[in-house]
C-alpha positions as CSV (number, residue, x, y, z in Angstrom):
1,M,11.6,76.4,79.2
2,I,13.3,77.4,75.9
3,A,11.1,80.4,75.6
4,A,11.8,81.5,79.2
5,Y,15.6,81.0,78.8
6,C,15.7,82.9,75.5
7,E,13.8,85.8,77.1
8,K,16.0,86.0,80.2
9,R,19.5,85.0,79.0
10,L,19.6,85.6,75.2
11,A,17.4,88.6,74.7
12,P,19.8,91.0,76.6
13,V,22.8,90.0,74.3
14,F,21.1,89.3,70.9
15,S,18.7,91.2,68.7
16,S,15.1,90.1,68.7
17,Q,15.4,88.6,65.2
18,D,18.5,86.6,66.2
19,V,16.7,85.4,69.4
20,E,13.8,84.2,67.3
21,L,16.1,82.3,65.0
22,L,17.9,80.6,68.0
23,R,14.6,79.8,69.7
24,G,13.2,78.2,66.5
25,H,16.3,76.2,66.0
26,L,16.2,74.8,69.6
27,V,12.5,73.9,69.1
28,D,13.3,72.2,65.8
29,L,16.0,70.1,67.5
30,L,13.5,68.9,70.1
31,E,10.9,68.2,67.4
32,R,13.3,66.2,65.3
33,N,14.8,64.5,68.4
34,E,18.3,65.6,67.1
35,Y,21.4,66.5,69.0
36,P,23.0,69.9,68.6
37,T,26.3,70.2,66.7
38,Y,29.2,69.8,69.1
39,R,33.0,70.0,68.7
40,G,34.3,67.8,71.4
41,S,32.3,68.6,74.6
42,R,31.5,72.2,73.6
43,L,29.0,73.7,71.2
44,D,30.3,74.1,67.7
45,V,29.5,77.9,67.4
46,R,30.9,78.3,63.9
47,A,28.7,75.5,62.5
48,L,25.7,77.0,64.4
49,A,26.4,80.4,62.9
50,E,26.7,79.1,59.4
51,G,23.5,77.0,59.6
52,L,21.5,79.9,61.0
53,G,23.1,82.6,59.0
54,L,24.3,84.6,62.1
55,D,27.5,86.3,62.9
56,S,30.0,83.8,64.3
57,Q,31.9,86.4,66.3
58,S,28.8,87.5,68.2
59,L,27.8,83.9,68.9
60,M,31.4,83.1,70.0
61,A,31.3,86.1,72.4
62,A,28.1,84.8,73.9
63,R,29.1,81.1,74.1
64,S,28.6,81.0,77.9
65,N,24.9,82.1,77.4
66,L,24.3,79.5,74.6
67,Q,26.0,76.5,76.1
68,P,23.6,75.7,79.0
69,I,20.4,75.7,76.9
70,F,22.0,73.6,74.2
71,D,23.3,71.2,76.8
72,A,19.7,71.0,78.2
73,V,18.4,70.1,74.7
74,A,21.0,67.4,74.3
75,R,20.1,65.9,77.6
76,S,16.4,66.0,76.7
77,V,17.1,64.2,73.4
78,T,19.1,61.6,75.2
79,E,16.4,61.0,77.8
80,S,13.7,60.7,75.0
81,T,15.9,58.2,73.2
82,L,16.4,56.0,76.3
83,R,12.9,56.5,77.7
84,P,10.5,53.6,76.6
85,K,7.6,54.8,74.6
86,S,4.3,54.7,76.5
87,K,1.6,52.5,75.0
88,R,-1.8,54.1,74.2
89,K,-4.8,52.9,75.9
90,R,-7.7,51.7,73.8
91,G,-10.5,54.2,73.4
92,S,-8.4,57.1,74.8
93,S,-9.0,60.4,73.1
94,E,-6.2,61.9,71.0
95,G,-5.0,65.4,71.6
96,T,-3.8,67.8,69.0
97,H,-0.3,68.0,67.6
98,E,0.9,70.1,64.7
99,H,3.8,69.1,62.5
100,A,5.4,70.7,59.5
101,P,3.6,70.1,56.2
102,R,5.9,68.1,53.8
103,Y,5.9,67.5,50.1
104,S,4.3,64.3,49.0
105,G,5.4,62.2,46.1
106,N,3.6,64.4,43.5
107,N,5.5,67.5,44.9
108,R,2.2,69.3,45.8
109,R,1.9,70.8,49.3
110,R,-0.3,69.0,51.7
111,L,-1.3,70.5,55.0
112,S,-1.7,67.8,57.6
113,E,-4.7,67.6,59.8
114,P,-4.1,68.0,63.5
115,H,-4.2,64.8,65.5
116,S,-3.9,63.9,69.1
117,V,-1.0,62.3,70.9
118,G,-2.7,61.7,74.2
119,H,-1.3,64.7,76.1
120,K,-1.0,68.5,75.6
121,R,2.4,69.7,74.6
122,R,4.0,72.2,76.9
123,G,5.6,75.4,75.9
124,K,5.3,77.4,72.7
125,P,4.0,75.4,69.7
126,P,6.5,74.8,66.8
127,R,6.5,77.5,64.1
128,P,4.0,76.6,61.3
129,V,5.2,76.3,57.7
130,V,3.6,78.7,55.3
131,E,3.7,78.3,51.6
132,F,5.0,81.8,50.7
133,P,6.6,83.6,53.7
134,E,6.8,87.4,53.5
135,P,10.4,88.8,53.1
136,L,11.7,91.1,55.7
137,Q,13.7,93.1,53.1
138,P,12.6,93.5,49.4
139,T,16.1,94.1,48.1
140,W,19.4,92.4,48.8
141,V,23.1,92.4,47.8
142,E,23.8,89.5,45.4
143,P,26.0,86.9,47.2
144,S,29.2,85.4,45.7
145,N,28.5,81.7,46.2
146,F,25.7,79.3,46.5
147,G,25.9,78.7,50.3
148,A,25.8,82.5,51.0
149,A,22.8,82.8,48.7
150,L,20.9,80.1,50.5
151,R,21.6,81.6,53.9
152,L,20.8,85.1,52.7
153,H,17.3,84.3,51.4
154,S,16.4,82.1,54.3
155,K,17.4,84.8,56.8
156,R,15.7,87.4,54.6
157,H,12.4,85.5,55.1
158,A,13.1,85.0,58.9
159,E,13.7,81.3,58.5
160,T,16.6,79.0,59.4
161,V,18.1,76.5,57.0
162,Y,16.6,73.8,59.2
163,H,13.1,75.2,58.9
164,L,13.5,75.6,55.2
165,Y,14.4,71.9,55.0
166,N,11.1,71.0,56.7
167,A,9.3,73.2,54.2
168,V,10.7,72.0,50.9
169,V,12.1,68.5,51.3
170,G,9.6,65.7,51.1
171,V,9.7,62.2,52.6
172,D,10.2,60.7,49.2
173,D,13.1,62.9,48.2
174,D,15.7,60.9,50.0
175,V,17.8,64.0,50.8
176,K,19.3,63.9,54.3
177,R,19.0,67.0,56.6
178,S,22.8,67.0,57.0
179,T,23.2,67.3,53.2
180,F,20.8,70.2,53.0
181,V,22.5,72.0,55.9
182,G,25.8,71.3,54.2
183,W,24.7,73.4,51.3
184,G,24.2,76.4,53.6
185,R,27.5,75.7,55.3
186,R,29.4,75.6,51.9
187,I,30.5,72.1,52.6
188,S,28.8,70.7,49.5
189,V,26.7,72.0,46.5
190,P,23.6,70.3,44.9
191,G,24.2,68.3,41.8
192,S,21.7,65.4,41.6
193,P,18.3,65.7,39.8
194,T,16.5,65.5,43.1
195,S,18.6,68.3,44.5
196,L,17.9,70.5,41.5
197,K,14.1,69.9,42.0
198,I,14.5,71.1,45.6
199,L,16.3,74.2,44.4
200,R,13.3,74.9,42.1
201,R,11.0,74.6,45.1
202,I,13.0,77.1,47.1
203,E,13.0,79.6,44.2
204,H,9.2,79.1,43.9
205,R,8.7,79.5,47.7
206,Y,10.8,82.7,47.9
207,C,9.5,84.1,44.6
208,L,13.0,84.1,43.0
209,P,13.6,84.0,39.3
210,E,13.6,80.5,37.8
211,G,17.1,79.1,37.6
212,Y,18.4,81.7,40.2
213,F,20.4,79.2,42.2
214,S,21.7,77.3,39.2
215,G,23.1,80.5,37.8
216,I,25.4,81.0,40.8
217,S,29.0,80.1,39.8
218,E,29.5,77.6,42.6
219,A,26.4,75.5,42.0
220,V,27.1,72.4,39.9
221,V,24.2,71.6,37.6
222,E,23.8,68.0,36.4
223,S,26.8,66.6,38.1
224,P,28.3,63.5,36.6
225,V,27.6,61.7,39.9
226,S,23.9,61.4,38.9
227,C,24.7,59.9,35.4
228,E,25.7,56.4,34.5
229,L,27.7,56.1,37.7
230,D,24.5,55.4,39.7
231,E,25.0,51.7,39.6
232,M,28.4,51.9,41.2
233,T,29.1,51.8,44.9
234,P,29.5,55.2,46.6
235,A,33.2,54.5,47.3
236,E,34.0,53.7,43.7
237,R,32.0,56.7,42.5
238,R,33.9,59.1,44.8
239,R,37.2,57.8,43.3
240,L,36.0,58.2,39.8
241,V,34.2,61.5,39.8
242,W,37.4,63.5,40.5
243,H,38.8,62.3,37.1
244,L,35.8,62.8,34.9
245,P,35.2,65.9,32.7
246,D,32.5,68.4,33.7
247,D,30.4,67.6,30.6
248,F,30.6,63.8,31.2
249,R,26.8,63.4,31.2
250,Q,26.3,65.3,27.9
251,R,28.8,63.0,26.1
252,P,27.7,59.9,24.1
253,R,27.5,56.7,25.9
254,T,30.3,55.1,23.9
255,E,32.6,58.0,24.9
256,Q,31.5,57.8,28.5
257,D,32.5,54.1,28.5
258,E,35.8,55.0,26.9
259,I,36.5,57.6,29.6
260,L,35.5,55.3,32.5
261,S,37.7,52.5,31.1
262,W,40.7,54.8,30.7
263,V,40.3,56.2,34.2
264,R,40.0,52.7,35.8
265,N,43.0,51.3,33.9
266,V,45.4,54.2,34.0
267,I,44.5,56.3,37.1
268,I,42.8,54.0,39.5
269,S,44.6,50.7,39.1
270,G,47.6,51.5,37.0
271,S,48.0,49.4,33.8
272,T,51.2,47.4,34.6
273,D,51.4,43.7,34.4
274,Y,52.4,43.5,38.1
275,R,49.4,45.6,39.1
276,R,47.0,43.3,37.2
277,Y,48.6,40.2,38.7
278,Q,48.5,41.8,42.2
279,A,44.8,42.7,41.8
280,A,44.0,39.1,40.8
281,T,45.9,37.5,43.6
282,L,44.4,39.8,46.3
283,R,41.1,38.2,45.6
284,Q,42.6,34.8,46.4
285,R,43.4,35.2,50.1
286,Y,45.3,32.6,51.9
287,A,47.4,32.9,55.1
288,V,47.8,31.8,58.7
289,R,47.2,34.7,61.1
290,F,49.5,34.7,64.1
291,N,48.3,36.2,67.4
292,C,51.7,37.4,68.6
293,A,52.8,41.0,69.3
294,A,54.6,41.7,66.1
295,S,51.9,40.3,63.9
296,P,49.6,42.9,62.1
297,R,46.0,42.4,63.2
298,R,42.8,43.1,61.4
299,K,39.4,43.6,62.9
300,V,37.6,40.2,62.7
301,P,34.4,39.3,64.5
302,A,35.1,37.5,67.7
303,T,32.6,34.8,66.9
304,R,34.7,33.6,63.9
305,S,37.8,31.6,64.6
306,S,38.6,31.3,60.9
307,D,38.0,33.5,57.8
308,P,36.1,31.9,55.0
309,S,38.2,33.9,52.5
310,G,41.2,31.5,53.3
311,I,42.8,33.2,56.3
312,V,42.8,31.0,59.4
313,D,44.0,31.7,62.9
314,A,47.2,29.9,63.9
315,P,46.7,27.1,66.5
316,K,48.2,27.7,69.9
317,R,51.2,25.5,69.4
318,L,52.2,27.1,66.1
319,N,51.6,30.5,67.6
320,D,53.8,29.7,70.6
321,E,56.6,28.6,68.2
322,M,56.3,31.9,66.3
323,A,56.5,33.9,69.5
324,E,59.6,31.9,70.6
325,L,61.3,32.6,67.3
326,L,60.5,36.3,67.7
327,R,62.0,36.4,71.2
328,F,65.1,34.7,69.8
329,K,65.5,37.3,67.0
330,T,64.4,40.5,68.7
331,S,65.5,40.3,72.4
332,T,68.5,42.4,73.5
333,F,70.4,39.2,74.5
334,A,70.2,35.7,73.2
335,A,68.9,33.2,75.7
336,F,71.5,31.4,77.8
337,G,73.1,28.5,75.8
338,Q,71.9,29.9,72.4
339,Q,73.7,31.8,69.7
340,R,72.4,34.0,66.9
341,N,73.6,35.9,63.9
342,G,71.8,39.3,63.5
343,V,68.8,40.8,65.2
344,W,65.4,41.8,63.8
345,G,64.0,45.2,64.3
346,T,60.3,45.9,64.8
347,E,59.6,46.4,61.1
348,T,61.6,43.3,60.0
349,A,59.9,41.2,62.6
350,S,56.5,42.2,61.5
351,Q,57.4,41.5,57.9
352,K,58.8,38.0,58.8
353,V,55.6,37.2,60.6
354,E,53.6,38.0,57.5
355,H,55.9,35.9,55.3
356,F,55.7,32.9,57.6
357,G,51.9,33.3,57.6
358,L,51.9,33.1,53.8
359,W,54.2,30.1,53.8
360,F,52.0,28.1,56.2
361,G,48.9,29.5,54.4
362,A,50.0,27.8,51.2
363,F,49.8,24.4,52.9
364,T,46.5,25.0,54.7
365,A,44.7,26.4,51.6
366,S,42.3,24.0,49.9
367,P,43.5,22.2,46.8
368,E,40.1,22.6,45.2
369,N,39.9,26.4,45.2
370,E,41.8,29.0,43.1
371,V,44.8,28.9,45.5
372,Q,45.3,25.2,45.0
373,G,47.1,24.6,48.3
374,F,47.9,21.3,49.9
375,G,44.9,21.2,52.3
376,V,46.8,20.4,55.5
377,D,45.0,20.6,58.8
378,P,46.2,23.7,60.7
379,E,46.6,21.7,63.9
380,V,49.4,19.7,62.2
381,L,51.5,22.7,61.3
382,T,54.8,23.3,63.0
383,F,58.0,25.1,62.2
384,A,59.7,21.7,62.2
385,L,58.3,21.2,58.7
386,M,61.0,23.5,57.4
387,V,63.7,20.9,57.8
388,F,62.3,18.7,55.1
389,P,63.6,19.4,51.6
390,Q,60.5,17.9,49.9
391,V,58.3,20.3,51.8
392,W,60.3,23.2,50.4
393,D,60.3,21.8,46.9
394,W,56.5,21.5,46.9
395,Y,56.3,25.1,48.0
396,L,58.7,26.3,45.3
397,Q,56.9,24.5,42.6
398,W,53.5,25.8,43.9
399,R,54.9,29.4,43.7
400,E,56.1,28.8,40.2
401,R,52.7,27.4,39.1
402,R,50.9,30.5,40.5
403,R,53.1,33.2,39.0
404,G,54.5,31.4,36.0
405,F,58.2,31.9,36.9
406,Y,60.5,32.1,39.8
407,T,61.3,35.5,41.5
408,R,63.5,36.9,44.3
409,W,60.7,35.9,46.8
410,E,61.6,32.3,46.6
411,V,65.3,33.1,47.0
412,D,64.6,35.2,50.1
413,M,62.5,32.5,51.7
414,L,65.3,29.9,51.1
415,V,67.8,32.2,52.6
416,L,65.6,32.4,55.7
417,A,65.3,28.7,55.8
418,A,69.1,28.2,55.5
419,A,69.6,30.7,58.4
420,L,67.2,28.8,60.6
421,C,69.0,25.6,60.0
422,R,72.6,27.0,60.1
423,E,75.0,25.3,62.5
424,E,75.6,27.1,65.8
425,T,73.3,30.1,65.1
426,G,70.2,28.6,63.5
427,W,67.1,28.7,65.7
428,L,65.7,25.4,64.4
429,R,69.1,23.8,64.8
430,Q,69.1,24.9,68.5
431,T,65.6,23.7,69.1
432,P,65.6,19.9,68.6
433,R,62.5,19.5,70.9
434,I,60.3,20.9,68.2
435,A,60.8,17.6,66.2
436,S,58.5,15.8,68.6
437,R,55.5,17.8,67.2
438,L,55.8,16.4,63.7
439,Q,52.9,14.4,62.4
440,E,52.5,12.5,59.2
441,I,51.1,14.4,56.2
442,E,50.0,12.1,53.4
443,G,51.8,12.9,50.2
444,L,54.3,15.1,51.9
445,I,56.1,13.5,54.8
446,S,55.8,9.9,56.0
447,E,56.3,8.2,59.4
448,Q,59.7,7.1,58.2
449,D,60.8,10.6,57.4
450,I,59.7,11.8,60.8
451,A,61.6,9.0,62.5
452,D,64.8,9.8,60.6
453,V,64.6,13.5,61.5
454,Q,63.8,12.8,65.2
455,G,66.7,10.3,65.3
456,D,69.3,12.8,64.1
457,W,68.1,16.4,64.2
458,A,71.5,17.9,63.5
459,S,71.9,15.9,60.3
460,A,68.4,16.8,59.2
461,C,69.3,20.6,59.6
462,D,72.6,20.2,57.8
463,R,70.8,18.4,54.9
464,M,68.2,21.2,54.7
465,F,70.9,23.9,54.8
466,K,72.8,22.3,51.9
467,H,69.5,21.8,50.0
468,A,68.6,25.5,50.5
469,R,71.9,26.7,49.3
470,S,71.7,24.5,46.2
471,R,68.2,25.7,45.4
472,I,69.2,29.3,45.8
473,K,71.8,29.0,43.1
474,E,69.4,27.2,40.7
475,I,66.6,29.8,41.2
476,E,68.9,32.8,40.9
477,R,69.9,31.5,37.4
478,V,66.3,31.5,36.1
479,A,64.6,34.1,38.4
480,K,62.8,37.0,36.6
481,I,61.9,40.4,37.8
482,H,58.1,40.7,37.8
483,R,57.8,44.2,39.3
484,D,59.8,46.8,37.5
485,P,60.0,49.7,40.1
486,F,60.9,52.2,37.4
487,E,57.8,51.5,35.2
488,P,55.3,53.9,36.9
489,I,57.7,56.8,36.7
490,M,59.4,56.1,33.4
491,P,58.3,59.4,31.8
492,V,60.1,61.2,34.7
493,L,63.3,59.1,34.6
494,E,63.6,59.5,30.8
495,A,63.5,63.3,31.0
496,R,66.7,65.3,30.9
497,S,65.9,66.6,34.4
498,P,64.0,63.9,36.4
499,V,63.6,66.2,39.5
500,G,62.5,69.0,37.3
501,G,59.9,66.8,35.7
502,Y,58.6,65.5,39.1
503,R,58.5,69.1,40.4
504,K,55.7,69.8,37.9
505,I,53.4,67.8,40.1
506,T,53.9,70.3,43.0
507,E,53.2,73.2,40.6
508,E,50.0,71.5,39.5
509,I,48.9,71.3,43.1
510,L,49.4,75.0,43.6
511,L,47.6,75.7,40.3
512,R,44.5,73.6,41.5
513,M,44.6,74.8,45.1
514,P,41.0,75.1,46.3
515,D,39.7,78.4,47.9
516,E,40.5,78.1,51.6
517,K,37.5,80.3,52.6
518,R,35.0,78.1,50.8
519,H,36.6,74.7,51.0
520,R,38.8,74.5,54.2
521,R,39.3,70.8,54.3
522,A,40.0,70.4,50.6
523,A,42.5,73.3,50.8
524,A,44.2,71.6,53.9
525,E,44.5,68.3,52.0
526,A,46.0,70.1,49.0
527,V,48.6,71.8,51.2
528,R,49.4,68.4,52.7
529,S,49.8,67.0,49.2
530,F,52.2,69.8,48.3
531,L,54.4,69.3,51.4
532,L,54.4,65.5,51.0
533,L,56.1,65.8,47.6
534,R,58.3,68.8,48.3
535,I,59.8,67.4,51.5
536,G,60.1,64.0,49.9
537,L,62.1,65.6,47.0
538,H,64.3,67.6,49.2
539,T,65.1,64.8,51.7
540,G,64.9,61.5,49.8
541,L,63.6,59.8,52.9
542,R,62.0,56.4,53.0
543,Q,58.3,56.5,53.8
544,K,58.8,55.3,57.4
545,N,61.1,58.2,58.3
546,L,58.8,60.6,56.4
547,R,55.5,59.6,58.1
548,E,57.1,59.3,61.5
549,L,58.7,62.8,61.3
550,L,57.8,64.7,64.4
551,L,56.9,68.4,64.5
552,C,58.3,71.1,66.9
553,K,56.4,74.3,66.4
554,P,58.3,77.6,66.5
555,G,58.8,78.7,70.1
556,D,58.6,75.2,71.5
557,L,61.7,73.5,72.9
558,P,63.1,71.0,70.3
559,T,63.3,67.4,71.3
560,S,66.8,66.3,72.4
561,E,68.8,64.1,70.2
562,R,68.8,61.4,72.9
563,K,65.0,61.3,73.0
564,L,64.9,61.1,69.2
565,E,67.3,58.2,69.3
566,D,65.1,56.4,71.8
567,A,62.0,57.0,69.7
568,K,63.9,56.2,66.5
569,R,62.3,59.2,64.9
570,G,63.3,62.5,63.3
571,E,61.9,66.0,63.9
572,L,61.1,69.1,61.9
573,R,62.0,72.2,63.9
574,W,62.9,75.9,63.3
575,S,66.6,76.6,63.5
576,T,67.3,80.0,64.9
577,R,71.0,79.7,64.0
578,D,70.4,79.0,60.3
579,R,67.0,80.9,60.1
580,G,65.3,78.0,58.4
581,W,63.4,74.8,58.8
582,E,65.6,72.0,59.9
583,I,65.1,68.2,59.7
584,L,67.1,66.2,62.3
585,I,67.0,62.4,62.2
586,P,69.3,60.2,64.3
587,S,71.1,57.5,62.3
588,V,69.4,54.7,64.3
589,A,66.0,55.7,62.8
590,F,67.1,54.6,59.3
591,K,66.8,51.2,57.8
592,N,70.5,51.2,56.9
593,A,71.7,52.7,60.2
594,N,75.0,50.9,60.0
595,S,75.7,52.1,56.5
596,S,79.0,54.0,55.8
597,F,76.9,57.0,54.8
598,F,76.0,57.9,58.4
599,G,79.1,56.9,60.3
600,S,77.0,57.0,63.5
601,K,76.2,60.7,62.9
602,P,72.6,62.1,62.6
603,F,71.1,63.3,59.4
604,R,70.6,67.0,59.4
605,L,69.2,69.1,56.5
606,I,68.1,72.7,56.2
607,L,65.1,73.0,53.8
608,P,65.5,75.7,51.2
609,D,63.1,78.7,51.2
610,L,62.2,78.1,47.5
611,G,59.0,77.7,45.6
612,R,56.7,78.8,48.4
613,L,57.9,75.9,50.6
614,Y,58.2,78.0,53.8
615,E,54.9,79.7,53.1
616,M,53.1,76.3,52.9
617,I,54.9,74.9,56.0
618,E,53.8,77.9,58.1
619,A,50.2,77.7,56.8
620,W,50.1,74.0,57.4
621,I,51.3,74.4,61.0
622,D,49.2,77.5,61.7
623,R,45.7,76.2,60.6
624,H,45.6,73.4,58.0
625,R,47.0,70.6,60.1
626,S,44.6,71.2,63.0
627,R,41.7,71.2,60.6
628,L,42.5,67.7,59.4
629,I,43.1,66.4,62.9
630,G,39.7,67.7,64.1
631,P,38.4,66.0,67.2
632,A,40.9,63.1,67.0
633,G,44.1,62.9,69.0
634,D,47.2,64.7,67.8
635,P,49.9,62.2,67.1
636,G,52.6,64.8,67.2
637,T,53.8,64.0,63.7
638,F,54.3,66.6,61.0
639,F,52.0,64.8,58.5
640,V,48.6,63.8,59.7
641,K,45.7,62.1,57.9
642,T,42.2,63.5,57.6
643,A,40.5,62.2,60.7
644,K,36.9,61.1,60.4
645,I,34.2,61.0,63.1
646,T,35.3,57.5,64.1
647,S,39.0,58.3,64.2
648,T,40.8,58.3,67.5
649,N,44.2,59.1,66.1
650,A,45.3,61.0,63.0
651,A,48.6,59.2,62.6
652,Y,49.5,57.6,59.3
653,S,50.2,53.9,59.1
654,Q,52.3,52.3,56.4
655,N,49.3,51.5,54.2
656,T,47.5,54.8,54.7
657,F,50.6,56.8,54.0
658,F,51.2,54.9,50.8
659,E,47.6,55.5,49.7
660,A,47.9,59.2,50.5
661,W,50.9,59.5,48.2
662,R,49.3,57.4,45.5
663,T,46.1,59.6,45.7
664,V,48.2,62.8,45.2
665,I,49.8,61.2,42.0
666,Q,46.4,60.2,40.8
667,R,44.9,63.6,41.2
668,Y,47.7,65.9,40.3
669,G,50.5,63.8,38.7
670,I,48.9,61.8,35.9
671,Y,47.9,63.9,32.9
672,N,44.2,63.3,32.1
673,P,43.4,64.1,28.4
674,W,39.7,64.2,29.2
675,T,39.9,66.9,31.8
676,G,43.2,68.6,31.0
677,R,44.3,68.2,34.6
678,G,47.6,66.5,35.7
679,A,51.2,67.3,35.2
680,I,53.0,64.4,33.5
681,E,51.7,62.4,30.5
682,G,52.3,58.7,30.8
683,L,52.8,58.7,34.6
684,L,51.2,55.8,36.6
685,P,50.2,55.6,40.2
686,H,53.1,54.9,42.6
687,G,54.2,55.3,46.2
688,P,56.7,57.5,48.1
689,H,59.6,55.1,47.5
690,N,59.9,56.1,43.8
691,V,61.1,59.6,44.8
692,R,64.4,58.0,45.7
693,D,64.7,56.6,42.2
694,V,64.0,60.1,40.8
695,L,66.7,61.7,42.9
696,A,69.4,59.1,42.3
697,T,68.7,59.0,38.5
698,H,68.8,62.8,38.4
699,I,72.3,63.0,40.0
700,L,73.5,60.1,37.7
701,K,72.4,62.0,34.6
702,Q,74.1,65.1,35.7
703,T,77.3,63.8,37.1
704,G,77.6,60.1,36.2
705,S,78.8,59.4,39.7
706,Y,77.2,56.6,41.8
707,E,79.0,58.1,44.8
708,Q,77.2,61.4,44.5
709,A,73.9,59.8,43.6
710,S,74.0,58.0,46.9
711,Y,74.1,61.3,48.9
712,P,70.5,62.5,48.4
713,I,69.0,59.1,49.4
714,Q,71.3,58.4,52.3
715,D,72.7,55.2,50.9
716,T,75.8,53.6,49.4
717,P,77.0,53.6,45.7
718,E,76.5,49.8,45.6
719,M,72.8,50.1,46.6
720,V,72.2,52.9,44.0
721,A,73.7,50.8,41.2
722,K,71.7,47.8,42.2
723,H,68.3,49.3,43.1
724,Y,67.8,53.0,42.5
725,G,69.7,54.5,39.6
726,R,68.4,54.0,36.1
727,F,71.6,54.8,34.3
728,L,71.4,53.4,30.8
729,P,74.2,53.3,28.2
730,Q,72.8,56.2,26.3
731,D,72.9,58.3,29.5
732,K,76.5,57.4,30.0
733,A,77.3,58.3,26.3
734,E,75.5,61.6,26.7
735,I,77.7,62.6,29.6
736,A,80.8,61.7,27.7
737,A,79.6,63.5,24.6
738,R,78.8,66.6,26.8
739,I,82.4,66.7,27.9
740,L,83.9,66.0,24.5
741,N,81.7,68.5,22.8
742,Q,83.3,71.3,24.8
743,V,86.3,71.0,22.6
744,W,84.3,71.8,19.5
745,E,82.3,74.5,21.3
746,A,85.5,76.2,22.4
747,A,86.4,76.9,18.8
748,S,84.8,80.1,17.4
749,P,83.0,79.9,14.1
750,G,85.3,80.6,11.1
751,K,88.5,79.8,13.0
752,T,90.7,76.8,12.6
753,C,91.9,75.1,15.7
754,I,95.5,73.8,15.4
755,Y,96.5,71.1,17.8
756,Q,100.1,70.3,18.4
757,N,101.5,67.0,19.2
């Protein structure tokens, strides 16, 4: 069927050599029982052209001729996969079947003997593999990269890359066909010892000079991946290899260990006390998982009702209480007969669900493991436990034992407890029926304690409210700051121009920009990294507003402000009036929407056409963004993540956006003395929120005004002084000295200044 189709449909539009390559490729797909390469529901013509070494334009023009036969091959592969294999009858004679000779373990060619499969194969037999194929052309023009060289010489010998794989890769080589084809498609280059052996076989087969492929500039010989990193997991190896020098394998083992230790501590994890504490506590998982709408869910096998790592599912009663509290704090109107003070947004509600899960998780955790919880049966848990002062005291002391001191976390939880028990507006205060669900917990609450609370619920809430207020004052007096938000970016904040220092990272990205023609995805990710930092520096937006920023392409109708308010999102669009890229975000989309900064007016900013910003925005919209989305659904946001085969949406989440920013800092921001890459020495990994610290500190160092420092981050002077600006006494003295020194600079040398009273 393939031969007949190629003769009738492909021969009139392709040359005889191209038809033979296509026919051989189709037969190879059937032989290997492998699907053709598709992009969505259509044949990926570009990938096919790169794999066979054909002109993509001619294949694209004849897509309608190619699609039917490739669809037929795909259906045949599906049928053969689903069709049960027929059992051989005893004593039946075996027919002949040729298959491609492969390399054995000793790398010597072994021609297989024909054998029978019980039936005669229809159609043209597969192309045999010969040891030294004759070249069609004795001379050639030297290619510029490894992938082009591999395609050139395979085509010069009338072979496809797929056929070459069958000829030179043995069953013991453990090299996948997709990896081999990726060499020809310029997706990857060989680097492992096994790959280098295969290159030698290709050189021998095509009678090329020894070391021909290794001499091409793009080929990486003896990559560090195949060195002492072999014992690592593939995920850890991918993270580390980026930050290792090219001659890593040639260095002494002691120096290799030193490099790996430095990369792990400084670049991968970040060597701060808080990061080390956080890494240790993440291995001690404990929580109660709520099954309500606002609770973040993770994929857990349906057969497991609890997680052996310490995370348990909330019982139905406790989950219903959490859902009732969420309705009370998130609904448009309070229920009839109830009062409340303040409303939770979506993000706040999700955060509170997580905090309550950790609070209850401390009581359900086993006292015998590292968490050292109380060991309470989850079925006993209820929100009514929060009205007992002794329950809170145990929790506070447990937190202090784990961390070694008190922090703002305990204060914030006590504030929440006081709000739940407050007179008139507290949810617990207005829900006395919940007291009937209390059960005795040995060593924590007794039957008498429960009877007292059930007898006078209002007095119990008042007692807890006073207790929480008292504990808040006591903890605030001794609380310590465990996480210094300025520590990762201290080299930037200490510079005379913090924004100028942080800008070096964007310049490093431009310096290390991959070649778009050879590495399209890597180039697209580099452009995304550049735009992440540049737009973050120009706007000072929080990560939520940045990752949810919508895109309106030039020529499209911009989204109305009313729709943006309903979606609580901003949009990047082209302003014909100002002839520039405009960012418009309604005030309701901000965390501090009621701040005096906005005054109920939207945030509007025209991005400056400086430092290749507009060039990169247009390139991102034109081609790079779609390359990263691939077959996944377009979320409509300006920033999109790199979609994988299993991705259904390319939208960033809170965690993935943070990791994307952190990866940019690891690759381009932190100066690596072993490779010479990176922009800032002493920088540590951090997230997008630190850009707000950079902007506020920069304005403070230049003006000394907290009012002006609040403008670039859309906040108030009080918040800048409390959280964002690192304005030290020496910075204040420097500003004063700069003004006073103008008196001395005004006097010319050799002249005496006379001041009159």
